[in-house]
C-alpha positions in Angstrom: 8.0 -4.7 40.9 5.3 -4.4 38.0 5.3 -3.2 34.3 2.4 -1.3 33.0 2.0 -0.5 29.2 -0.3 2.6 28.6 -2.0 4.1 25.1 -2.2 7.1 25.0 -3.7 9.7 22.9 -3.0 13.3 22.8 -3.5 16.7 21.1 0.0 18.1 21.0 -0.9 22.0 19.7 0.1 23.5 23.2 3.2 20.9 23.9 6.8 21.5 22.9 6.8 17.5 21.8 6.5 14.4 23.6 10.2 14.4 25.4 10.4 15.6 29.2 11.9 19.3 29.3 12.9 21.4 32.0 11.3 24.4 31.1 8.2 23.6 28.5 5.1 21.8 28.9 5.5 18.0 27.3 3.4 15.0 27.1 5.7 13.0 28.7 6.0 15.5 31.7 2.6 15.8 31.9 2.0 11.8 32.0 4.9 11.2 34.6 3.6 14.0 37.0 0.2 12.6 36.6 1.1 9.5 37.2 3.6 10.4 40.0 0.5 11.9 41.8 -1.6 8.8 41.4 0.9 6.1 42.8 2.9 8.2 44.9 6.3 7.6 43.6 8.5 9.0 41.0 7.5 7.7 37.5 9.5 7.7 34.4 7.9 6.0 31.4 9.6 5.0 27.9 8.0 5.8 24.6 7.7 4.2 21.4 8.4 7.4 19.7 9.6 11.0 20.5 6.6 12.9 18.4 7.6 16.4 17.7 6.1 20.0 19.2 2.8 19.8 17.8 2.2 16.4 16.5 -0.8 14.5 18.0 -1.4 10.9 18.9 -4.3 8.5 18.6 -1.7 5.4 19.7 1.2 6.1 21.9 2.3 3.4 24.0 4.4 3.9 26.8 5.5 1.6 29.5 6.6 2.3 33.1 7.6 0.5 36.2 5.9 0.6 39.5 6.3 -0.8 43.1 2.8 0.0 43.8 -0.1 -2.7 43.7 -2.7 -1.2 41.9 -4.3 -3.1 39.1 -3.6 -2.1 35.4 -7.2 -1.6 34.7 -8.1 1.2 37.3 -5.3 3.2 35.7 -6.8 4.9 33.1 -10.2 6.6 34.7 -7.8 7.4 38.0 -5.1 9.1 36.0 -7.2 10.8 33.1 -8.9 12.9 36.5 -5.9 14.6 36.9 -4.3 14.7 33.4 -4.7 17.6 31.2 -7.8 17.0 28.9 -5.7 17.4 25.9 -3.7 14.2 27.0 -6.2 10.6 27.5 -4.8 7.1 28.3 -6.8 5.0 26.6 -5.8 1.6 27.8 -3.6 -0.1 30.3 -2.3 -3.3 31.1 0.4 -5.4 33.2 2.9 -6.7 30.7 6.3 -9.0 31.3 9.3 -7.5 32.8 10.8 -7.8 29.2 8.5 -5.5 27.5 10.1 -2.1 26.9 7.9 0.1 24.5 10.5 1.4 22.0 12.8 -1.8 21.3 10.2 -4.4 20.9 8.0 -2.1 18.5 8.1 -3.6 14.9 6.0 -0.8 13.3 5.0 2.8 13.5 1.8 4.0 12.0 1.1 7.6 11.5 -1.3 9.8 9.3 -1.3 13.3 7.8 -4.1 14.9 7.2 -4.2 17.9 4.7 -7.3 20.2 4.2 -7.3 20.5 0.6 -9.7 23.7 0.0 -9.2 27.8 0.2 -11.1 28.5 3.0 -10.1 27.3 6.8 -12.0 25.0 9.1 -13.1 26.0 12.1 -13.3 22.4 13.5 -10.3 20.4 12.1 -8.1 23.1 11.7 -5.9 22.1 14.6 -5.4 18.8 13.0 -4.8 19.4 9.4 -2.3 21.3 6.7 -4.7 23.8 4.3 -3.3 23.7 1.2 -5.6 25.7 -1.5 -5.7 24.7 -4.8 -6.8 21.1 -5.9 -4.3 18.4 -5.1 -4.3 15.8 -8.3 -3.9 12.5 -5.7 -3.4 10.4 -8.5 0.1 11.6 -9.1 0.4 11.6 -5.1 0.0 7.9 -5.7 2.4 7.6 -8.6 4.7 9.1 -6.8 4.2 7.5 -3.1 4.9 4.1 -5.0 8.6 5.0 -5.6 9.4 5.2 -1.6 7.6 1.5 -0.6 10.3 -0.9 0.4 13.9 -0.9 1.9 15.5 2.5 1.2 18.0 4.6 2.1 16.0 7.5 3.0 18.8 10.2 3.9 17.0 12.5 1.7 14.4 12.4 3.7 15.5 12.6 7.2 16.0 16.5 9.0 19.1 17.7 10.2 19.5 17.5 14.5 19.1 13.9 15.4 22.0 11.8 13.7 21.5 8.2 13.1 24.0 5.3 12.3 21.9 4.2 9.2 19.3 6.0 6.9 18.0 2.4 5.5 14.6 2.1 7.0 11.2 -0.5 5.5 8.4 1.8 4.6 5.9 -0.6 4.1 3.0 1.4 3.5 2.6 5.0 1.7 -0.8 5.2 0.9 -2.9 8.4 -0.3 -6.8 9.2 -0.1 -9.2 11.6 -0.6 -12.4 12.3 1.4 -14.0 15.4 0.2 -11.9 18.2 1.0 -9.7 15.8 3.1 -6.3 14.1 1.5 -4.9 11.8 4.1 -1.6 10.0 4.0 -0.8 6.9 5.5 3.0 6.1 6.3 4.1 2.9 8.2 7.8 2.2 8.5 9.8 0.1 11.4 11.1 3.2 12.3 11.2 7.2 10.8 14.3 8.9 10.8 13.3 12.3 12.4 10.9 14.6 10.2 10.8 11.7 7.8 7.0 11.3 7.6 6.7 15.0 7.4 9.4 15.5 4.4 7.6 12.7 2.6 4.5 14.8 2.5 6.2 17.9 1.5 7.2 15.6 -1.6 3.9 14.3 -2.1 3.0 17.8 -2.3 5.1 19.2 -4.7 3.9 16.0 -6.9 0.2 17.0 -6.1 0.4 20.5 -7.5 2.3 19.6 -10.8 5.5 20.7 -9.4 7.2 17.3 -9.8 6.7 14.6 -11.8 6.0 11.4 -10.6 9.0 9.5 -11.1 11.3 12.1 -10.2 10.3 10.7 -7.0 12.8 7.7 -7.2 15.4 10.4 -8.4 14.9 11.9 -5.0 15.4 9.0 -3.0 18.3 8.1 -4.6 20.1 11.5 -4.6 20.2 11.1 -0.4 20.2 14.8 -1.0 18.4 16.3 2.2 18.4 19.8 0.2 16.2 18.8 -3.2 13.3 18.8 -1.0 11.3 21.7 0.9 11.0 22.3 4.5 8.7 19.7 6.7 5.1 19.5 6.3 3.4 21.9 9.3 3.6 19.3 12.8 -0.1 19.7 13.5 -1.2 17.5 10.2 0.7 14.7 11.8 -1.0 11.7 14.2 0.7 8.7 15.5 -2.2 6.3 14.8 -1.1 2.7 16.1 2.2 0.8 17.2 3.0 -2.7 16.5 4.6 -5.5 18.4 
């Protein structure tokens, strides 16, 4: 029995998230079906994280056991021939039996892309949330600094996926501008449900001048989800990498 680790890229626009669902297209469903055809056996994959509907990935990590004697380096080319064009296996390797894509992950890095201009874009519109009016990136950076570290992030957790603890270690929260694009980079040991997108909503409030940067700490300490607006749209979010 071999344990195969894959790095997967995908455009999540037309999918109902990563996790398999019986009646809707998902990334997991497509991957398992394609690998099953290739290996001629039922395949069940484990992922580092279950991205929501419409969220993308450049570095999702999955693993699966197989009884087939197929060299791992041949998997990407073979399975990409039968996968939908929106899903690509970028790399594969055989790993030890103890490797588990979710449990052994030390951190996940996400990037949220904001198109900061009034007109839409034909090229990046599927992957960036458009926000009109000039955003104050310096204010967003100041607000972001109030969130970095180990904190209780209950105020940034959406309902629907309860956890034993809402304490997380947020190691990176950076905001930068590249022309009309404002990029938010977030990295943590683990993320609460929709935590990254809710943080972006709060940062956008600071960037619009609707909230003083110093208020971000009070929001965090309040543990009150109702004080922050709805999560930023999913299509701006991308899982960039998983670190082990």
